[in-house]
ZAMARGU-4260 file (C-alpha; in steps of 0.2 Angstrom, whole numbers, plus 5000, padded with zeros to 4 digits):
<rodrens>
0) 5075/4901/5108 | 5075/4902/5089 | 5079/4918/5079 | 5060/4919/5074 | 5055/4918/5092
5) 5067/4931/5097 | 5062/4942/5083 | 5043/4940/5087 | 5046/4944/5105 | 5056/4959/5101
10) 5042/4965/5089 | 5028/4962/5102 | 5038/4972/5115 | 5039/4986/5102 | 5021/4985/5098
15) 5016/4985/5117 | 5027/5000/5120 | 5020/5010/5105 | 5002/5005/5110 | 5004/5011/5128
20) 5012/5028/5122 | 4997/5030/5111 | 4984/5026/5124 | 4979/5010/5116 | 4976/4993/5123
25) 4991/4982/5116 | 4979/4967/5116 | 4968/4975/5103 | 4982/4975/5090 | 4984/4960/5079
30) 5001/4956/5071 | 5000/4949/5054 | 5016/4940/5050 | 5019/4940/5031 | 5025/4923/5027
35) 5026/4924/5008 | 5041/4914/5002 | 5044/4907/5019 | 5044/4888/5021 | 5031/4879/5032
40) 5045/4875/5044 | 5047/4894/5048 | 5029/4896/5051 | 5029/4881/5063 | 5043/4890/5072
45) 5032/4906/5073 | 5017/4895/5079 | 5028/4889/5093 | 5031/4907/5098 | 5013/4911/5098
50) 5011/4918/5081 | 4994/4913/5073 | 4990/4925/5060 | 4999/4925/5043 | 4998/4935/5028
55) 5001/4928/5010 | 5000/4936/4993 | 5001/4921/4982 | 4986/4910/4983 | 4994/4894/4977
60) 5007/4896/4991 | 4993/4901/5003 | 4983/4885/4999 | 4998/4874/5001 | 5002/4882/5018
65) 4984/4881/5024 | 4983/4863/5019 | 5000/4859/5029 | 4995/4869/5045 | 4976/4868/5045
70) 4966/4877/5058 | 4981/4881/5068 | 4984/4896/5058 | 4973/4911/5053 | 4977/4915/5035
75) 4975/4933/5028 | 4976/4936/5009 | 4986/4952/5007 | 4989/4952/4988 | 4979/4959/4973
80) 4965/4946/4971 | 4960/4941/4953 | 4942/4935/4951 | 4948/4919/4943 | 4957/4915/4960
85) 4942/4919/4971 | 4937/4901/4973 | 4953/4897/4980 | 4953/4912/4991 | 4935/4908/4997
90) 4940/4891/5002 | 4958/4895/5009 | 4958/4911/5018 | 4951/4918/5035 | 4952/4936/5029
95) 4954/4945/5012 | 4963/4962/5015 | 4962/4968/4997 | 4944/4970/4992 | 4944/4984/4979
100) 4930/4981/4966 | 4912/4974/4964 | 4918/4960/4953 | 4928/4953/4967 | 4914/4955/4979
105) 4902/4945/4968 | 4914/4932/4964 | 4920/4929/4982 | 4902/4929/4988 | 4896/4916/4975
110) 4910/4904/4980 | 4907/4907/4999 | 4888/4903/4996 | 4893/4886/4988 | 4905/4883/5002
115) 4892/4888/5015 | 4904/4900/5024 | 4907/4918/5028 | 4923/4928/5026 | 4930/4943/5035
120) 4936/4956/5023 | 4944/4973/5022 | 4942/4986/5008 | 4959/4991/5001 | 4960/5010/4998
125) 4973/5017/4987 | 4975/5033/4998 | 4990/5040/4988 | 4981/5037/4972 | 4996/5029/4965
130) 4995/5020/4948 | 5007/5006/4953 | 4996/5001/4968 | 4980/4992/4968 | 4965/4998/4978
135) 4949/5008/4977 | 4951/5027/4976 | 4946/5036/4992 | 4931/5044/4984 | 4924/5027/4979
140) 4924/5019/4996 | 4907/5023/5001 | 4899/5016/4985 | 4908/5000/4987 | 4903/4998/5005
145) 4885/5001/5000 | 4886/4989/4986 | 4893/4976/4998 | 4878/4976/5009 | 4869/4965/4997
150) 4883/4951/5000 | 4881/4945/5018 | 4894/4931/5016 | 4907/4945/5016 | 4909/4953/5033
155) 4917/4970/5031 | 4929/4973/5045 | 4937/4989/5040 | 4949/4997/5028 | 4967/4993/5023
160) 4978/5007/5016 | 4996/5009/5012 | 5002/5027/5011 | 5015/5032/4998 | 5032/5028/5003
165) 5042/5042/5010 | 5059/5042/5020 | 5050/5054/5032 | 5036/5045/5042 | 5028/5062/5046
170) 5025/5064/5027 | 5014/5048/5027 | 5003/5054/5041 | 4991/5065/5031
</rodrens>
């Protein structure tokens, strides 16, 4: 068994244990393996171990990997999306986790219409209101959700948020 397979097995056991302790169904939890800067070969190993969903934050790298691995993977874009890269994102990704402004909504929708496809998306929320992080401020989420209702090719699946880093996990919970 490869190191990647062993690590995935260990991680899945940990997810299972935490889910059960939290009264959650482990099957409802989806692991997104961040594959940025990993070679296609490493992703092939992960695929062999049952990992299907991968996260990328560089669109050129994501497009190359999607071309190499095709429909065997589900590709999530997890980086800050620039509107000039929306076409590549619309053609390449299975989910965008970083929707944070109307301009991105409009641009993605336009390219999705042209490609005749729909795309699952998450709104990225800057919950810590940190200047170094992307994402919409919490008080602006409702207005972006309302705005997105006019763009049916984007299927809003929920929110994505990264709390401020703290050495004490309990400080991130609020």
